PDB file of N, CA, C and O in Angstrom:
ATOM      1  N   MET A   1      67.672  -8.697 -43.330  1.00  0.00           N
ATOM      2  CA  MET A   1      67.460  -9.167 -41.977  1.00  0.00           C
ATOM      3  C   MET A   1      66.992 -11.034 -42.134  1.00  0.00           C
ATOM      4  O   MET A   1      67.337 -11.808 -41.241  1.00  0.00           O
ATOM      5  N   LEU A   2      66.368 -11.426 -43.103  1.00  0.00           N
ATOM      6  CA  LEU A   2      66.511 -12.831 -43.272  1.00  0.00           C
ATOM      7  C   LEU A   2      67.393 -13.776 -43.256  1.00  0.00           C
ATOM      8  O   LEU A   2      67.180 -14.985 -43.337  1.00  0.00           O
ATOM      9  N   VAL A   3      68.393 -13.231 -43.151  1.00  0.00           N
ATOM     10  CA  VAL A   3      69.992 -13.557 -43.705  1.00  0.00           C
ATOM     11  C   VAL A   3      70.752 -14.154 -42.717  1.00  0.00           C
ATOM     12  O   VAL A   3      71.506 -15.125 -42.774  1.00  0.00           O
ATOM     13  N   LYS A   4      70.285 -13.060 -41.337  1.00  0.00           N
ATOM     14  CA  LYS A   4      71.546 -13.669 -40.491  1.00  0.00           C
ATOM     15  C   LYS A   4      70.090 -14.598 -39.309  1.00  0.00           C
ATOM     16  O   LYS A   4      70.525 -15.199 -38.327  1.00  0.00           O
ATOM     17  N   ILE A   5      68.803 -14.603 -39.504  1.00  0.00           N
ATOM     18  CA  ILE A   5      68.189 -15.614 -38.675  1.00  0.00           C
ATOM     19  C   ILE A   5      68.507 -17.123 -38.584  1.00  0.00           C
ATOM     20  O   ILE A   5      68.617 -17.763 -37.538  1.00  0.00           O
ATOM     21  N   PRO A   6      68.631 -17.572 -39.794  1.00  0.00           N
ATOM     22  CA  PRO A   6      68.665 -18.875 -39.766  1.00  0.00           C
ATOM     23  C   PRO A   6      69.755 -19.553 -39.464  1.00  0.00           C
ATOM     24  O   PRO A   6      69.778 -20.757 -39.206  1.00  0.00           O
ATOM     25  N   ASP A   7      70.947 -18.609 -39.490  1.00  0.00           N
ATOM     26  CA  ASP A   7      72.266 -18.933 -38.541  1.00  0.00           C
ATOM     27  C   ASP A   7      72.032 -18.614 -37.201  1.00  0.00           C
ATOM     28  O   ASP A   7      72.942 -19.089 -36.521  1.00  0.00           O
ATOM     29  N   SER A   8      71.220 -18.023 -36.532  1.00  0.00           N
ATOM     30  CA  SER A   8      71.212 -17.749 -34.953  1.00  0.00           C
ATOM     31  C   SER A   8      69.925 -18.457 -34.403  1.00  0.00           C
ATOM     32  O   SER A   8      69.785 -18.641 -33.194  1.00  0.00           O
ATOM     33  N   VAL A   9      69.151 -18.780 -35.166  1.00  0.00           N
ATOM     34  CA  VAL A   9      67.857 -19.430 -34.309  1.00  0.00           C
ATOM     35  C   VAL A   9      67.689 -20.638 -35.089  1.00  0.00           C
ATOM     36  O   VAL A   9      67.451 -21.553 -34.300  1.00  0.00           O
ATOM     37  N   THR A  10      67.709 -21.156 -36.584  1.00  0.00           N
ATOM     38  CA  THR A  10      67.521 -22.038 -37.120  1.00  0.00           C
ATOM     39  C   THR A  10      68.169 -22.950 -37.495  1.00  0.00           C
ATOM     40  O   THR A  10      69.338 -22.677 -37.225  1.00  0.00           O
ATOM     41  N   SER A  11      68.072 -24.378 -38.210  1.00  0.00           N
ATOM     42  CA  SER A  11      69.062 -24.984 -38.973  1.00  0.00           C
ATOM     43  C   SER A  11      68.408 -24.726 -40.708  1.00  0.00           C
ATOM     44  O   SER A  11      68.960 -25.181 -41.710  1.00  0.00           O
ATOM     45  N   SER A  12      67.132 -23.895 -40.706  1.00  0.00           N
ATOM     46  CA  SER A  12      66.638 -23.863 -41.961  1.00  0.00           C
ATOM     47  C   SER A  12      67.467 -22.922 -42.922  1.00  0.00           C
ATOM     48  O   SER A  12      67.619 -21.836 -42.362  1.00  0.00           O
ATOM     49  N   SER A  13      68.012 -22.951 -44.075  1.00  0.00           N
ATOM     50  CA  SER A  13      68.379 -22.063 -45.228  1.00  0.00           C
ATOM     51  C   SER A  13      67.303 -21.015 -45.102  1.00  0.00           C
ATOM     52  O   SER A  13      66.135 -21.136 -44.734  1.00  0.00           O
ATOM     53  N   THR A  14      68.137 -19.710 -45.588  1.00  0.00           N
ATOM     54  CA  THR A  14      67.895 -18.760 -45.545  1.00  0.00           C
ATOM     55  C   THR A  14      66.560 -18.532 -46.888  1.00  0.00           C
ATOM     56  O   THR A  14      65.594 -17.800 -46.673  1.00  0.00           O
ATOM     57  N   PHE A  15      66.721 -19.211 -48.086  1.00  0.00           N
ATOM     58  CA  PHE A  15      65.571 -19.334 -49.248  1.00  0.00           C
ATOM     59  C   PHE A  15      64.251 -20.266 -48.504  1.00  0.00           C
ATOM     60  O   PHE A  15      63.131 -19.923 -48.883  1.00  0.00           O
ATOM     61  N   VAL A  16      64.301 -21.195 -47.673  1.00  0.00           N
ATOM     62  CA  VAL A  16      63.446 -21.795 -46.917  1.00  0.00           C
ATOM     63  C   VAL A  16      62.736 -20.691 -45.567  1.00  0.00           C
ATOM     64  O   VAL A  16      61.553 -20.873 -45.281  1.00  0.00           O
ATOM     65  N   LEU A  17      63.379 -19.806 -44.956  1.00  0.00           N
ATOM     66  CA  LEU A  17      62.836 -18.810 -44.726  1.00  0.00           C
ATOM     67  C   LEU A  17      61.943 -18.062 -45.095  1.00  0.00           C
ATOM     68  O   LEU A  17      60.922 -17.814 -44.453  1.00  0.00           O
ATOM     69  N   GLY A  18      62.398 -17.386 -46.761  1.00  0.00           N
ATOM     70  CA  GLY A  18      61.994 -16.840 -46.638  1.00  0.00           C
ATOM     71  C   GLY A  18      60.759 -17.137 -47.465  1.00  0.00           C
ATOM     72  O   GLY A  18      59.812 -16.352 -47.440  1.00  0.00           O
ATOM     73  N   ALA A  19      60.730 -18.320 -48.247  1.00  0.00           N
ATOM     74  CA  ALA A  19      59.384 -18.751 -49.083  1.00  0.00           C
ATOM     75  C   ALA A  19      58.624 -19.236 -48.030  1.00  0.00           C
ATOM     76  O   ALA A  19      57.550 -19.519 -48.559  1.00  0.00           O
ATOM     77  N   THR A  20      58.544 -19.523 -46.730  1.00  0.00           N
ATOM     78  CA  THR A  20      57.908 -19.551 -45.870  1.00  0.00           C
ATOM     79  C   THR A  20      57.114 -18.467 -45.272  1.00  0.00           C
ATOM     80  O   THR A  20      56.037 -18.673 -44.714  1.00  0.00           O
ATOM     81  N   TYR A  21      57.787 -17.039 -45.426  1.00  0.00           N
ATOM     82  CA  TYR A  21      57.745 -16.038 -44.639  1.00  0.00           C
ATOM     83  C   TYR A  21      56.638 -15.434 -46.043  1.00  0.00           C
ATOM     84  O   TYR A  21      55.748 -14.637 -45.747  1.00  0.00           O
ATOM     85  N   LEU A  22      56.776 -15.819 -47.290  1.00  0.00           N
ATOM     86  CA  LEU A  22      55.949 -15.068 -48.404  1.00  0.00           C
ATOM     87  C   LEU A  22      54.769 -16.130 -48.759  1.00  0.00           C
ATOM     88  O   LEU A  22      53.995 -15.821 -49.666  1.00  0.00           O
ATOM     89  N   GLN A  23      54.594 -17.400 -48.066  1.00  0.00           N
ATOM     90  CA  GLN A  23      53.650 -18.390 -47.784  1.00  0.00           C
ATOM     91  C   GLN A  23      52.691 -17.763 -46.592  1.00  0.00           C
ATOM     92  O   GLN A  23      51.476 -17.846 -46.775  1.00  0.00           O
ATOM     93  N   LEU A  24      53.164 -17.151 -45.403  1.00  0.00           N
ATOM     94  CA  LEU A  24      52.180 -16.683 -44.362  1.00  0.00           C
ATOM     95  C   LEU A  24      51.651 -14.865 -44.890  1.00  0.00           C
ATOM     96  O   LEU A  24      50.773 -14.134 -44.432  1.00  0.00           O
ATOM     97  N   ILE A  25      52.315 -14.729 -45.640  1.00  0.00           N
ATOM     98  CA  ILE A  25      51.419 -13.437 -46.227  1.00  0.00           C
ATOM     99  C   ILE A  25      50.628 -13.717 -46.811  1.00  0.00           C
ATOM    100  O   ILE A  25      49.602 -13.213 -46.354  1.00  0.00           O
ATOM    101  N   GLN A  26      50.381 -14.500 -47.968  1.00  0.00           N
ATOM    102  CA  GLN A  26      49.376 -15.030 -48.656  1.00  0.00           C
ATOM    103  C   GLN A  26      48.417 -15.995 -47.725  1.00  0.00           C
ATOM    104  O   GLN A  26      47.318 -16.066 -48.275  1.00  0.00           O
ATOM    105  N   ALA A  27      48.443 -16.622 -46.728  1.00  0.00           N
ATOM    106  CA  ALA A  27      47.627 -17.167 -46.207  1.00  0.00           C
ATOM    107  C   ALA A  27      46.801 -16.257 -44.974  1.00  0.00           C
ATOM    108  O   ALA A  27      45.658 -16.381 -44.536  1.00  0.00           O
ATOM    109  N   PHE A  28      47.714 -15.462 -44.686  1.00  0.00           N
ATOM    110  CA  PHE A  28      46.559 -14.118 -43.779  1.00  0.00           C
ATOM    111  C   PHE A  28      46.576 -13.091 -44.737  1.00  0.00           C
ATOM    112  O   PHE A  28      46.550 -12.025 -44.123  1.00  0.00           O
ATOM    113  N   HIS A  29      46.605 -12.917 -45.869  1.00  0.00           N
ATOM    114  CA  HIS A  29      45.622 -12.238 -47.011  1.00  0.00           C
ATOM    115  C   HIS A  29      46.240 -10.852 -46.448  1.00  0.00           C
ATOM    116  O   HIS A  29      45.527  -9.860 -46.297  1.00  0.00           O
ATOM    117  N   LEU A  30      47.740 -10.864 -46.126  1.00  0.00           N
ATOM    118  CA  LEU A  30      48.280  -9.495 -46.415  1.00  0.00           C
ATOM    119  C   LEU A  30      48.765  -8.943 -47.672  1.00  0.00           C
ATOM    120  O   LEU A  30      49.289  -9.491 -48.641  1.00  0.00           O
ATOM    121  N   PRO A  31      48.418  -7.526 -47.388  1.00  0.00           N
ATOM    122  CA  PRO A  31      49.387  -6.148 -48.799  1.00  0.00           C
ATOM    123  C   PRO A  31      50.166  -6.860 -49.333  1.00  0.00           C
ATOM    124  O   PRO A  31      50.062  -7.809 -48.555  1.00  0.00           O
ATOM    125  N   ARG A  32      51.027  -7.244 -50.198  1.00  0.00           N
ATOM    126  CA  ARG A  32      52.646  -7.316 -50.436  1.00  0.00           C
ATOM    127  C   ARG A  32      53.751  -6.606 -49.919  1.00  0.00           C
ATOM    128  O   ARG A  32      54.913  -6.951 -49.703  1.00  0.00           O
ATOM    129  N   ALA A  33      53.101  -5.464 -49.755  1.00  0.00           N
ATOM    130  CA  ALA A  33      53.999  -4.277 -49.089  1.00  0.00           C
ATOM    131  C   ALA A  33      54.559  -5.213 -48.042  1.00  0.00           C
ATOM    132  O   ALA A  33      55.544  -4.842 -47.404  1.00  0.00           O
ATOM    133  N   TYR A  34      53.948  -6.541 -47.783  1.00  0.00           N
ATOM    134  CA  TYR A  34      55.052  -6.942 -46.640  1.00  0.00           C
ATOM    135  C   TYR A  34      55.812  -8.097 -46.880  1.00  0.00           C
ATOM    136  O   TYR A  34      56.588  -8.730 -46.163  1.00  0.00           O
ATOM    137  N   ALA A  35      55.457  -8.231 -47.954  1.00  0.00           N
ATOM    138  CA  ALA A  35      56.479  -8.851 -48.687  1.00  0.00           C
ATOM    139  C   ALA A  35      57.626  -7.727 -49.041  1.00  0.00           C
ATOM    140  O   ALA A  35      57.384  -6.521 -49.086  1.00  0.00           O
ATOM    141  N   ILE A  36      59.174  -8.437 -49.334  1.00  0.00           N
ATOM    142  CA  ILE A  36      60.655  -7.862 -49.090  1.00  0.00           C
ATOM    143  C   ILE A  36      61.099  -8.334 -50.467  1.00  0.00           C
ATOM    144  O   ILE A  36      61.372  -9.531 -50.557  1.00  0.00           O
ATOM    145  N   ASP A  37      61.213  -7.561 -51.572  1.00  0.00           N
ATOM    146  CA  ASP A  37      61.690  -8.438 -52.783  1.00  0.00           C
ATOM    147  C   ASP A  37      63.299  -8.290 -52.197  1.00  0.00           C
ATOM    148  O   ASP A  37      63.811  -7.360 -51.573  1.00  0.00           O
ATOM    149  N   PRO A  38      63.796  -9.402 -52.591  1.00  0.00           N
ATOM    150  CA  PRO A  38      65.245  -9.042 -52.167  1.00  0.00           C
ATOM    151  C   PRO A  38      66.073  -8.469 -52.968  1.00  0.00           C
ATOM    152  O   PRO A  38      66.977  -7.746 -52.549  1.00  0.00           O
ATOM    153  N   ALA A  39      65.834  -8.767 -54.473  1.00  0.00           N
ATOM    154  CA  ALA A  39      66.640  -7.716 -55.562  1.00  0.00           C
ATOM    155  C   ALA A  39      67.153  -6.188 -55.520  1.00  0.00           C
ATOM    156  O   ALA A  39      67.932  -5.586 -56.259  1.00  0.00           O
ATOM    157  N   HIS A  40      66.142  -5.625 -53.932  1.00  0.00           N
ATOM    158  CA  HIS A  40      66.687  -4.550 -53.914  1.00  0.00           C
ATOM    159  C   HIS A  40      67.516  -4.345 -53.124  1.00  0.00           C
ATOM    160  O   HIS A  40      67.587  -3.172 -52.758  1.00  0.00           O
ATOM    161  N   TYR A  41      68.696  -5.530 -52.379  1.00  0.00           N
ATOM    162  CA  TYR A  41      69.619  -5.261 -51.512  1.00  0.00           C
ATOM    163  C   TYR A  41      70.171  -5.937 -52.669  1.00  0.00           C
ATOM    164  O   TYR A  41      69.497  -6.955 -52.510  1.00  0.00           O
ATOM    165  N   ILE A  42      70.910  -6.214 -53.790  1.00  0.00           N
ATOM    166  CA  ILE A  42      71.462  -6.941 -54.422  1.00  0.00           C
ATOM    167  C   ILE A  42      73.053  -6.215 -54.797  1.00  0.00           C
ATOM    168  O   ILE A  42      74.194  -6.671 -54.726  1.00  0.00           O
ATOM    169  N   ALA A  43      72.431  -4.694 -55.278  1.00  0.00           N
ATOM    170  CA  ALA A  43      73.400  -4.512 -55.590  1.00  0.00           C
ATOM    171  C   ALA A  43      74.337  -3.198 -54.591  1.00  0.00           C
ATOM    172  O   ALA A  43      75.176  -2.369 -54.942  1.00  0.00           O
ATOM    173  N   GLY A  44      73.564  -3.587 -52.931  1.00  0.00           N
ATOM    174  CA  GLY A  44      74.348  -3.155 -51.814  1.00  0.00           C
ATOM    175  C   GLY A  44      75.328  -3.916 -51.421  1.00  0.00           C
ATOM    176  O   GLY A  44      76.461  -3.584 -51.072  1.00  0.00           O
ATOM    177  N   PHE A  45      74.780  -5.113 -51.500  1.00  0.00           N
ATOM    178  CA  PHE A  45      75.668  -6.435 -51.221  1.00  0.00           C
ATOM    179  C   PHE A  45      76.739  -6.909 -52.039  1.00  0.00           C
ATOM    180  O   PHE A  45      77.779  -7.320 -51.522  1.00  0.00           O
ATOM    181  N   ALA A  46      76.536  -6.880 -53.488  1.00  0.00           N
ATOM    182  CA  ALA A  46      77.517  -6.809 -54.319  1.00  0.00           C
ATOM    183  C   ALA A  46      79.003  -5.791 -54.297  1.00  0.00           C
ATOM    184  O   ALA A  46      80.125  -6.062 -54.724  1.00  0.00           O
ATOM    185  N   ALA A  47      78.509  -4.588 -53.646  1.00  0.00           N
ATOM    186  CA  ALA A  47      79.057  -3.541 -53.753  1.00  0.00           C
ATOM    187  C   ALA A  47      80.068  -3.543 -52.551  1.00  0.00           C
ATOM    188  O   ALA A  47      81.143  -2.946 -52.608  1.00  0.00           O
ATOM    189  N   LEU A  48      79.544  -4.428 -51.202  1.00  0.00           N
ATOM    190  CA  LEU A  48      79.982  -4.543 -49.651  1.00  0.00           C
ATOM    191  C   LEU A  48      81.210  -5.611 -50.384  1.00  0.00           C
ATOM    192  O   LEU A  48      82.265  -5.589 -49.750  1.00  0.00           O
ATOM    193  N   LEU A  49      81.213  -6.319 -51.335  1.00  0.00           N
ATOM    194  CA  LEU A  49      81.691  -7.902 -51.425  1.00  0.00           C
ATOM    195  C   LEU A  49      82.696  -7.560 -52.197  1.00  0.00           C
ATOM    196  O   LEU A  49      83.319  -8.564 -52.545  1.00  0.00           O
ATOM    197  N   GLU A  50      83.426  -5.906 -52.908  1.00  0.00           N
ATOM    198  CA  GLU A  50      84.455  -5.850 -53.902  1.00  0.00           C
ATOM    199  C   GLU A  50      84.637  -6.619 -54.601  1.00  0.00           C
ATOM    200  O   GLU A  50      85.550  -7.445 -54.600  1.00  0.00           O
ATOM    201  N   PHE A  51      83.327  -6.409 -55.729  1.00  0.00           N
ATOM    202  CA  PHE A  51      83.431  -6.898 -56.762  1.00  0.00           C
ATOM    203  C   PHE A  51      84.650  -6.089 -57.812  1.00  0.00           C
ATOM    204  O   PHE A  51      85.256  -6.795 -58.618  1.00  0.00           O
ATOM    205  N   GLY A  52      84.906  -4.807 -57.746  1.00  0.00           N
ATOM    206  CA  GLY A  52      86.080  -4.351 -58.707  1.00  0.00           C
ATOM    207  C   GLY A  52      84.402  -3.078 -59.253  1.00  0.00           C
ATOM    208  O   GLY A  52      83.463  -2.406 -58.828  1.00  0.00           O
ATOM    209  N   ASP A  53      85.403  -3.730 -60.894  1.00  0.00           N
ATOM    210  CA  ASP A  53      84.531  -3.526 -61.870  1.00  0.00           C
ATOM    211  C   ASP A  53      83.707  -4.381 -62.364  1.00  0.00           C
ATOM    212  O   ASP A  53      83.108  -4.021 -63.377  1.00  0.00           O
ATOM    213  N   GLU A  54      83.510  -5.348 -61.975  1.00  0.00           N
ATOM    214  CA  GLU A  54      82.529  -6.603 -62.244  1.00  0.00           C
ATOM    215  C   GLU A  54      81.757  -6.413 -60.940  1.00  0.00           C
ATOM    216  O   GLU A  54      81.223  -7.416 -60.465  1.00  0.00           O
ATOM    217  N   THR A  55      81.648  -5.381 -60.378  1.00  0.00           N
ATOM    218  CA  THR A  55      80.002  -5.332 -59.810  1.00  0.00           C
ATOM    219  C   THR A  55      78.797  -5.219 -60.244  1.00  0.00           C
ATOM    220  O   THR A  55      77.918  -5.880 -59.691  1.00  0.00           O
ATOM    221  N   PRO A  56      78.595  -4.665 -60.944  1.00  0.00           N
ATOM    222  CA  PRO A  56      77.404  -4.458 -61.785  1.00  0.00           C
ATOM    223  C   PRO A  56      76.706  -5.281 -62.830  1.00  0.00           C
ATOM    224  O   PRO A  56      75.603  -5.200 -63.370  1.00  0.00           O
ATOM    225  N   LYS A  57      77.993  -6.314 -62.957  1.00  0.00           N
ATOM    226  CA  LYS A  57      77.483  -7.618 -63.851  1.00  0.00           C
ATOM    227  C   LYS A  57      76.999  -8.852 -62.306  1.00  0.00           C
ATOM    228  O   LYS A  57      75.958  -9.464 -62.547  1.00  0.00           O
ATOM    229  N   VAL A  58      77.474  -9.104 -61.271  1.00  0.00           N
ATOM    230  CA  VAL A  58      77.707 -10.220 -60.275  1.00  0.00           C
ATOM    231  C   VAL A  58      76.086  -9.349 -59.604  1.00  0.00           C
ATOM    232  O   VAL A  58      75.225 -10.088 -59.127  1.00  0.00           O
ATOM    233  N   ALA A  59      75.915  -8.314 -59.629  1.00  0.00           N
ATOM    234  CA  ALA A  59      74.311  -7.954 -59.279  1.00  0.00           C
ATOM    235  C   ALA A  59      73.326  -8.194 -60.322  1.00  0.00           C
ATOM    236  O   ALA A  59      72.204  -8.671 -60.149  1.00  0.00           O
ATOM    237  N   HIS A  60      73.831  -7.831 -61.390  1.00  0.00           N
ATOM    238  CA  HIS A  60      72.624  -8.324 -63.007  1.00  0.00           C
ATOM    239  C   HIS A  60      72.432  -9.972 -62.514  1.00  0.00           C
ATOM    240  O   HIS A  60      71.443 -10.579 -62.103  1.00  0.00           O
ATOM    241  N   ASP A  61      73.527 -10.298 -62.700  1.00  0.00           N
ATOM    242  CA  ASP A  61      73.801 -12.105 -62.793  1.00  0.00           C
ATOM    243  C   ASP A  61      72.474 -12.596 -61.482  1.00  0.00           C
ATOM    244  O   ASP A  61      71.585 -13.427 -61.668  1.00  0.00           O
ATOM    245  N   ALA A  62      72.679 -11.903 -60.385  1.00  0.00           N
ATOM    246  CA  ALA A  62      72.209 -12.126 -59.187  1.00  0.00           C
ATOM    247  C   ALA A  62      70.562 -12.212 -59.196  1.00  0.00           C
ATOM    248  O   ALA A  62      69.959 -13.141 -58.658  1.00  0.00           O
ATOM    249  N   VAL A  63      70.073 -11.389 -59.711  1.00  0.00           N
ATOM    250  CA  VAL A  63      68.492 -10.733 -59.784  1.00  0.00           C
ATOM    251  C   VAL A  63      67.845 -12.095 -60.010  1.00  0.00           C
ATOM    252  O   VAL A  63      66.939 -12.357 -59.219  1.00  0.00           O
ATOM    253  N   PRO A  64      68.158 -13.106 -61.026  1.00  0.00           N
ATOM    254  CA  PRO A  64      67.540 -13.800 -61.412  1.00  0.00           C
ATOM    255  C   PRO A  64      67.142 -15.220 -60.126  1.00  0.00           C
ATOM    256  O   PRO A  64      66.089 -15.657 -59.663  1.00  0.00           O
ATOM    257  N   SER A  65      68.833 -15.615 -59.900  1.00  0.00           N
ATOM    258  CA  SER A  65      68.579 -16.282 -58.209  1.00  0.00           C
ATOM    259  C   SER A  65      67.830 -16.203 -57.360  1.00  0.00           C
ATOM    260  O   SER A  65      67.418 -17.051 -56.568  1.00  0.00           O
ATOM    261  N   THR A  66      67.478 -14.533 -57.556  1.00  0.00           N
ATOM    262  CA  THR A  66      66.522 -14.407 -55.898  1.00  0.00           C
ATOM    263  C   THR A  66      65.387 -14.352 -56.773  1.00  0.00           C
ATOM    264  O   THR A  66      64.433 -14.881 -56.202  1.00  0.00           O
ATOM    265  N   GLN A  67      65.148 -14.024 -57.672  1.00  0.00           N
ATOM    266  CA  GLN A  67      63.439 -14.026 -58.079  1.00  0.00           C
ATOM    267  C   GLN A  67      62.691 -15.850 -57.807  1.00  0.00           C
ATOM    268  O   GLN A  67      61.671 -16.381 -57.368  1.00  0.00           O
ATOM    269  N   THR A  68      64.056 -16.225 -58.431  1.00  0.00           N
ATOM    270  CA  THR A  68      63.295 -18.281 -58.192  1.00  0.00           C
ATOM    271  C   THR A  68      63.360 -18.585 -56.925  1.00  0.00           C
ATOM    272  O   THR A  68      62.767 -19.576 -56.501  1.00  0.00           O
ATOM    273  N   ALA A  69      64.126 -17.743 -56.079  1.00  0.00           N
ATOM    274  CA  ALA A  69      64.113 -18.026 -54.582  1.00  0.00           C
ATOM    275  C   ALA A  69      62.677 -17.876 -53.781  1.00  0.00           C
ATOM    276  O   ALA A  69      62.286 -18.580 -52.850  1.00  0.00           O
ATOM    277  N   VAL A  70      61.994 -16.748 -54.408  1.00  0.00           N
ATOM    278  CA  VAL A  70      61.215 -16.092 -54.070  1.00  0.00           C
ATOM    279  C   VAL A  70      59.729 -17.136 -53.946  1.00  0.00           C
ATOM    280  O   VAL A  70      58.895 -17.358 -53.068  1.00  0.00           O
ATOM    281  N   GLU A  71      60.071 -17.786 -55.944  1.00  0.00           N
ATOM    282  CA  GLU A  71      59.025 -18.328 -56.085  1.00  0.00           C
ATOM    283  C   GLU A  71      58.629 -19.545 -55.252  1.00  0.00           C
ATOM    284  O   GLU A  71      57.651 -20.132 -54.788  1.00  0.00           O
ATOM    285  N   VAL A  72      59.443 -19.567 -55.302  1.00  0.00           N
ATOM    286  CA  VAL A  72      59.915 -21.532 -54.426  1.00  0.00           C
ATOM    287  C   VAL A  72      58.227 -21.996 -53.197  1.00  0.00           C
ATOM    288  O   VAL A  72      58.196 -23.052 -52.564  1.00  0.00           O
TER     289      VAL A  72
END
């Protein structure tokens, strides 16, 4: 869902929006259950992009980039 917000509401990137969301969770001392790990969605997105036999490799390679984005 965060992917569609920047395009329609703001000029910020999805990564900045996600990092801000995580900072708000920490600032308000909300449980980590409110934090959504983007790695859970990578396999589904990779399948939709039709990489064929390379889909598992693409999904596996994408996980570190989402973890870096969340840590920002």
